[in-house]
C-alpha positions as CSV (number, residue, x, y, z in Angstrom):
1,M,-81.0,23.3,-98.7
2,E,-80.3,23.1,-95.0
3,G,-79.5,26.0,-92.9
4,G,-76.6,24.3,-91.1
5,R,-72.9,25.2,-91.4
6,H,-70.7,23.3,-93.9
7,T,-67.0,22.9,-93.4
8,V,-64.8,23.2,-96.4
9,S,-61.2,22.0,-96.3
10,I,-58.6,23.1,-98.9
11,S,-55.5,21.0,-99.2
12,L,-52.4,23.0,-100.1
13,M,-50.4,19.9,-100.8
14,P,-49.3,19.6,-104.5
15,C,-50.9,16.6,-106.2
16,N,-50.2,14.5,-109.2
17,P,-53.4,14.8,-111.3
18,E,-52.8,11.6,-113.2
19,R,-52.9,9.4,-110.1
20,G,-54.8,11.5,-107.7
21,E,-52.1,11.3,-105.1
22,P,-49.8,13.8,-103.5
23,A,-46.8,14.8,-105.7
24,A,-43.3,14.1,-104.6
25,L,-41.8,16.9,-102.6
26,D,-38.4,17.5,-104.1
27,G,-37.6,21.2,-103.5
28,G,-39.0,24.6,-104.2
29,A,-41.2,26.2,-101.6
30,W,-42.2,22.8,-100.2
31,G,-38.5,21.9,-99.9
32,A,-37.8,25.0,-97.8
33,A,-40.5,23.9,-95.4
34,R,-38.8,20.6,-95.0
35,G,-35.3,22.1,-94.7
36,L,-34.1,21.2,-98.2
37,G,-33.4,24.7,-99.3
38,T,-34.6,26.6,-102.3
39,L,-33.2,27.9,-105.6
40,E,-32.8,31.7,-105.7
41,P,-34.5,33.2,-108.7
42,P,-32.1,34.8,-111.2
43,H,-31.4,38.5,-111.0
44,D,-32.6,40.8,-113.8
45,F,-30.6,44.0,-112.9
46,V,-33.4,46.3,-114.3
47,L,-32.7,49.2,-111.9
48,W,-29.0,49.2,-112.6
49,S,-29.7,49.0,-116.4
50,F,-32.2,51.8,-116.2
51,F,-29.7,54.0,-114.3
52,N,-27.0,53.3,-116.9
53,T,-29.5,54.1,-119.7
54,V,-30.5,57.4,-118.3
55,F,-27.2,58.7,-116.9
56,C,-24.3,57.0,-118.6
57,N,-25.0,55.5,-121.9
58,P,-21.8,55.0,-123.9
59,C,-22.4,53.5,-127.4
60,C,-26.0,52.7,-126.4
61,L,-24.7,49.9,-124.1
62,G,-27.1,51.1,-121.4
63,F,-30.1,50.6,-123.7
64,L,-28.9,47.1,-124.6
65,A,-28.5,46.3,-120.9
66,L,-32.0,47.5,-120.3
67,V,-33.3,45.4,-123.1
68,F,-31.6,42.2,-121.8
69,S,-32.8,43.1,-118.2
70,I,-36.4,43.3,-119.4
71,K,-36.1,40.0,-121.3
72,A,-34.7,38.4,-118.2
73,R,-37.7,39.7,-116.2
74,D,-40.1,38.4,-118.8
75,R,-38.5,35.0,-118.8
76,K,-38.6,34.8,-115.0
77,L,-42.3,35.6,-115.0
78,L,-42.9,32.9,-117.6
79,G,-41.0,30.4,-115.5
80,D,-38.0,29.9,-117.8
81,M,-35.3,30.2,-115.2
82,S,-32.4,29.2,-117.5
83,G,-33.4,31.8,-120.1
84,A,-33.8,34.4,-117.3
85,D,-30.4,33.5,-115.9
86,S,-28.8,33.8,-119.4
87,Y,-30.4,37.2,-120.1
88,G,-29.6,38.4,-116.6
89,K,-26.0,37.5,-116.9
90,T,-25.7,39.3,-120.2
91,A,-27.3,42.4,-118.7
92,K,-24.9,42.2,-115.7
93,Y,-21.9,42.0,-118.0
94,L,-23.1,44.9,-120.1
95,N,-23.6,47.0,-116.9
96,I,-20.1,46.1,-115.7
97,T,-18.7,47.1,-119.1
98,I,-20.5,50.4,-118.9
99,L,-19.2,51.0,-115.4
100,V,-15.6,50.3,-116.5
101,L,-15.9,52.6,-119.5
102,I,-17.3,55.4,-117.5
103,I,-14.6,55.1,-114.8
104,L,-11.9,55.1,-117.6
105,A,-13.5,58.1,-119.2
106,L,-13.6,60.0,-115.9
107,V,-10.0,59.2,-115.0
108,S,-8.7,60.1,-118.4
109,T,-10.7,63.4,-118.4
110,I,-9.3,64.2,-114.9
111,L,-5.7,63.4,-116.1
112,L,-6.1,65.5,-119.2
113,I,-7.5,68.5,-117.2
114,M,-4.6,68.2,-114.6
115,N,-1.9,68.2,-117.4
116,V,-3.3,71.2,-119.2
C-alpha cells in the first residue's frame, strides 16, 4: 500500500443497472433540478385525526380517521403513492364529517339551551 492520497468520486446521477448508463430524467427530485416540477406527496392528516380521536370522537369516527391516516402514512413510506392518496382522502373525508357533526351538535345544543 502506498501512502499517497486517493481521490474517490461518487456520482449521484441515477443509473440504469441493466445497461450501465445514466437513467432517463423524467421527473421527481431530478426533474425539480431541471425545472420540470415535482409531485407533492399525498397528505395523511395524522395530526387532525389524532385531535378528533382525543377531543371529539362521535360514533368512533375519529378512531377510524386515525386508522386510515396511519395506513396512508405507512403506504407513503412504502412508496405506494396511489394507496397513500386513497387512504389519505378517506381520512380527510372522515375528519370533515366529524367536524360537521360536532358543529351541528354545538349549534343544536346552544339553540336548545337558549329556548329553555
